[in-house]
N, C-alpha and C positions, 0 to 999 in steps of 0.2 A: 504494500500500500504506500503510495507516494507521501512524502513528508509535506505537511501543509503548515504555513506560518500562521500564527494567530494575528489577525489584523485588529489593531487597537481601535475601539470605537471613538468617534468624535464627540467631544463635550458640546453642550449647548452654548451658543455664542451669538452676540449681536453683529458679528462681522459680515454676515451675508448682505446686510443692507448697504454697507460701505462698498463691498465688492460689486454688487449689482449696479450701483450708481456709476462706478467707473467703467464697468463693462458696457453699459448702455452708451455712455459718452464716447467710448472708443468706437462703437458701431456707428454712431452719428458722424464722427469725423471721417471715418472710412467711406461713408455715403456722401461726403461732401456737404454736410449740414453743420451749421454753427451750434455751439452749446454755450451755456452760461456757467462761468467758473466763479466760485466764492473763494476769495483769498483771505490772507491774514489782515487784521486791522480794519475790517469793514470794507475792504476792496472787493469789487465784483467786476467782471468783464465778460464781453462776448468774444468767443474764440472760434477760429476757423483754421483748419490745417492749410498750410501754404500750398500743398499739392492741389487743393480743391478751389483755389482762388480763381475767380473770373471777374471781369469788370462789374457784372451784375451783383456778384457776391460781396464785393467791396462796398458797393452802395448799400446793400442790405445790412451788412454788419454795422456800418457807420450810422445808418438810420435807426437800427435797434438800440444801439448803445447811446447815441446822442453825442458821440465824440469821434475824433479822427483816429483811424486804426494805426497801429505801429506793427513792426515785424519783429518777432522774438525768434532768435536763432541761438545755437550754442556758441559759447565763446570760442570753441575750437574751430567751428565753421567760420566765424568772423576773423579769426587769426589767419586761416589759409586764404581768405579773400583779401588779406592785407587791409582790413577795415579798422581793426583795433586789436590791442592786446589787453586782456582782462583776466583777473583772478576769479571772477564770478563764473558760475556754470553757464549762465544765460545772459545775453545782452539784448537790449531793445533798440532797434534801429528806427529812425524817423527821417522823413524828408520834408522839405519846406513846402512843397506844393501838395499834390495828391499822388498816392501810390499807383503805379500801373501794374496790372496783373502780370504782365510779361517780366517786369523787373523783379517782382516777388519770386516768380518761378526761377529766374536766373540766379538770384541770391541763394535760394534753397537748394538748387540742383547743380552740383559741380560738373555735370555732363554738358551744361550749357556753354561752358568755356568763357564765362564772363570774367572780366578783370575788375574785381570789386573795388580796388583802390582808386579806380577812376570815377566811382560814383560819389555824388554829393549827398552824404548821409551823416547824421549825428547819431551818437549812441549813448546809452547809459547802462550801468549794471543793473540787472534784475535782482531784487532781494531774494534770498533763498526760498522763502515760502510765499512768493507772490503769485498772482494770476499768470504772469508771463512764464515763470518757471514751471508752473503746473501745466500750462498749455503745451510747452515743449515736451514735458514728461508724458502727456497724453498722446502726442504725436508719436513718440517713441514706442509707447505701449501698443499703439495701433499699427506698428511696423511701417509707418510712413516716414518721409524725410523729417528730421527733427527741427521743424520750423513751423511757426503759426502766426497768423494775423490775430492781434489782440487789441480790442477797443474797450477802454474803461467805461463802465456803465455809469452814466451821469443823468439818465432819464429820471426826472423828479418823481415819477410814478413807480419807481423800482425800490422803494424802501422795503417793501416785503418782496424779497427776491423770488421766492417760490411762487407767489401769486402772480408776479410780473411775468415770470417765465411761462407759467401756464397760459396766460393770456396770449403770449406770442408763440406758443407751441414749441418751446425750447426745453431741453433737459437741463437740470442743474446738477453740478458735481462740485463737491468740496475739494479744495486744493490739498488739504491734509490727507484725504482718502487717496488721491492720486499718488502722493509721495510714498504712502505706505502700501500701495496696492500689491506689489510683487511679494513683499514679506507677508502681507495678510493672506494672499492667495496660497502661499506656501504653507502657512500654518494651518490652513483649512483643508489641505489635501486629504482625501480618503480613498481607499480602494473601492472601486465600483464594479469591477469584473475581473475574472481570472479564468484562464484556460490552458490546457496542454497545447503546446505548439512545437512539435518535433522539428528540429533544424538540421541542415545538411551536416554540420560538424558537431551537433549536440542534440541527439535525439531526445534525451530526457530533459526537456525544457518546459517551463511554464512562464506565461506572461501575465502580469498583474497590472491593470490600468488604474492610475490615480488621477482624480479630478478634483479641482477646487470647488468650493460651495457655489460659486457663481456660474458653474458650468463652463469655465474657461479652458485654456489649453491643458491637455492631458499629458502626463509623463508616464513612462512605462518602466516597470521593473521586470527584467528578464532573469528568471531564476534558473540557473543551469546546474544539472546534477543534484547532489544532496549536500549543500553547504552546511557546515557545523554552525548551529545557531546558539551554541554555548556562549554566554556573554563575554567571557574572558578570551575567547578564541577569535582572532581577527579573520574576517572573511576576505577572500580574494575578490576584488571589486574593480569595476571600470565605470567611470562617468563618461558617457558619450553624448555629445550634443548632436541633435539630428542634422543631417546633411543630405538634402534631397538629391543633389547632383552627384555626390560621392557615394552615398550609401545605396541609392536606388539605380542611378544611371551609370555608375562606375566611372565617374569623371576622373581624369588624370591630373586635374589642376590641384588636387589636394591629396592627402593620405587618409582621408576619413573612412572610405570604404575598406581599405586595408586594415585600419585600426579596428573597425567594427568586427569584421569577419575574423581577424586575428585574435581579438579578445575572446570571442565566442569559442574558438577552437582551443585557446590556451586554458580557459576556465574549465572546459569540458575535460581536457587532459588532466588537469589538476584534481578532478573529482567533484568539483562544485564551486559555486560562487554566484555573484550577482552582477549584472550589467544594467545600469540605470540609463535609459534612453530619454534624454531631456529635450523638451520642445524649445530649443534655443538656437534655431537656424542662424547660420552666419555670425557666430559669436554673439547672438542675441539681437541682431538687427533685422532679422526676417529674410525670407527668400528673395523678395523683390529688390530689397536694398543690397543683398549679396550679389545679385546679378549686376546691379549698378556698379558695385565695387569691382567686379570682374572686368567691366568695361574700362574702368579707371586703371586697373592693372595693365590692361592692354595698351593704355596710353603712357605707361612708364612708371606708375606708382607701385610700391610694394604693397603687400596685403594689409599691413597696419596703416600705411599712409592713405590707402584707398578709403578705409573706414573713417579716418580723420577728415579727409576731403569731404565726405558726406556729412560731417558734423557730429559723428559718433566718437565715443572713446574707442581705443584700440580693441577693447574687449568689454562688451556690455552684459556679459552673463552674470547670473547670480546663482549661488549654490545652496541656498536655504531649502529649495524643493528637494534636492538630493539628501540633505541632512534629515529632513522630515520623513522622507521615504525610508531611509535606513532605520530611523527610529521606529517607524510603524511596522517594519519587517522584523524588528528585534535585534538589529545589528548595532553595536556601539563602537566597535573597532574594526578597521579595515586595513588590508594590504592593497594599496591603490596602484593600479596599472596606469601609469602616466609618465609623460616627459616634462610636464608643466609644473614647476615649483609653485606658481601662483595658485594653481588649482588645489594643491595640498594645503597651502596657507589659508585659502578661503574656506575649505572644508573644515579645517581645524577651528577656524573662527566661528563656525556654526555648531561647534560642539562635538564633532566626530573625531575620534581618536585614530589618526593615521599613523600606524606603527611602522609602516615600511613603504617605500616607493619601489614598485616593480617596473623596471624599464619596459617600454612598449614602443619600439621603433621599427620601421620597415624601409626597405630600399627606395631610393628616389627614382624618378624617371625624368626625362628631359622636359616634361611639362610642369613638374612641381619642384624642380631643383631650387629655383629662386625662392619659392614659397617656404620650403623647409629651411633654407639658409636664413631667411628673415625671421622665422620662428626662433631659431637658435640665437642669431645675433641681436635681435631687438626684443624678442619675447622671452629670452632666457631659457628656452626649452633645452633639455638635456638629451642629446642624441648620442 
């Protein structure tokens, strides 16, 4: 009879309300619709993803808010545009006249080839818990370019933000919920299904799907063989961020497919372990943005520079979901198959005891040689 892990039940919580509000706002931005964001200190704003901006949408946002829109982008994106250097996470750009939709698209999208330093814009740092910072955070969560149009809400009829938003058919989201979303979603993960899935190199395999309470992105635990779930015995484990191009299509641009299949085979040979398949495509920027990064790489940027050109950090992944899944599966200590010291540090910071790093490298090919060199030279990977 196969060994089954005891899946720890979820406690009652008020967190679903917070998660659902953010999830709905993400959906609205992806549909090209504005949302109302409640910030700190009584600030409120109407927000629209930069990717969705049209001339008509700019007029709509300004009309709803009663104020002129500004453009919020990451300081990293502003830096590569030579617009400014800032220690803030997000900067807010303004123009003397009116924004043109085409200019906004150009500033948000590095594939436009615009020379930002030639533009006449002014900037200010966005406070850490402002509507502007929340707007960029929402765009990131929506897997869109990290840029948003933000218009401060000065409509005198908006004292009651919820009532005002209802009259204008807008969703309201609290900035604090945006900032906490990824951590809240991770804390609310629970197992929702489990099945035997025999694999080519690991016939004795089960897959357990974990889903947050808002019904958001699912992560998978692939249990191979019969790992020892004695608390003091570290389990052989691999954290694998999903990679559609490498895992499914066999792309030669990365080593993800090799790492996935190699980890499954190695764990099976060892007799048992767990591979966590995390929904963090493209180091957390999403598939569409990863394809944009590929285009930038073809223009001469390395893999980290391409993410930065887009306005993202070099690595946007979070590992609290992995820690939560380990906990719910009953594992407290792991022997981690990785070449990435940052992954070890991040997992330890989430409370997982990483007792050993198990090297996990594969031969390069002519298509991913530079990619692997960049991971070693700039990302500190140990090959």
